[in-house]
N, C-alpha and C positions, 0 to 999 in steps of 0.2 A: 810510611815513615813520617814522623812529625818533625817540623823545623820551626824554630823561632826565628822570625825575620825582624830585624831592627832597621828602621828607615832613618837615614841621616841625611837631611837635605844639605845642599851646597851652602846655603845661607840661612841663618836663624834671625828672627823667628820665621818659622815656616807658615806663611799665610797664603794658601792657594787662592786664586781668583774664584769667583762663584762658579764659573764654568768648569774650572779644573776640579773644584770640590764636588760638583755634581757628577763629573766623569769618574772620580775616585769612588764616590758613593755607589754609582751604578756598577762599577767593577767589583766592589766589595759585596754588593747584594748578589750579583751573578755568581761570584765565587762561593758565597755562603750557600746559595741554592744548589750548586753542583757538588758541595761537600769538600771543596779544597781549602776553604777558609773557615777555621773553627772559631777564631776570636781575633778581634783587632781593636785598636783604639789609640788615641794620642797618649803621650807620656807627659807628665807634669814637668814644668820647668825645674831645673836642678835646684834653684834657689828655694823653691817651696815644697818640693816633693821628693827629694832624694837624699841619699847619704852614701858614703863609702865607709865600710867597716873593714878594717885590716887587722891581722894578727901577725906579729913578728916577735920572736923570742919570748913568747908568753904574754906580751903586752897588746891589749886591744886598743886600737886607735879609731876614732870616729871623726869623719870630716863631713861637714854640711855646707850648703850655700856657697859663699864666696871662697871658703877654704878649699873647695875642690879645684883641681888643676884645670884652669881655663883653656889649656891647650888641647884637651881631649875633645874630640868632636862628639856632641851630644845627640842621642837618638831622639827624634821627634815623635815616633810612633812605633808600634809593634804589631805583628800578626803571628798567630799560630796557624801554620798551614799543614795540610795533609797532602803529601806527594808520594808517588810511587817510587821515586828515586831522587838522588841529589840533582841529577840533570833536570828532572821535572820541576823541582823547587827553584832551580836557577831560571828555567823558562818562565815560571810564575813571577819571580822577582823582576825579571827583565820586562815582562808585560806591564807590571805595576809601574816600573820606572818610566816607561814611555808615557804614562799618564801623569805621574807625580812630578817629573822634571828632574833637573840636575841634582845629583847627590849620590848616595851609596845605600845599598842594602847589604847588611851582613846576615848570612844564613848560618844558624847553629843547629846541628842535628840534635834532637832531643832523644836521649837514651831512654828506652822503655824498660821499666823494672819488671822482672818476672814475678808473678804472684808467689808468695811463700806459703 
């Protein structure tokens, strides 16, 4: 099963110490080597790299930068992980959080499309 993991640190900007960054890098490399981590990386700051596109009553609305709701907690990074079950994905996220520190990880199951 594939899961999209969104890391949301307790405080922004998320600037891990050199030691924590090294530990996160080692964890990521180990996870890539064993096939559980397929892709990972930081996400750009909302002001420079994101937008919200909404459709309501046939009207498209686009919000960027400061227009976005500042009360929403922003994800600092993502990972696409391969897990045998939701419980395994939770275990992987829990292990990551013990290295990354206070915050949240949201796990979203990725539906796999059947070939047509």
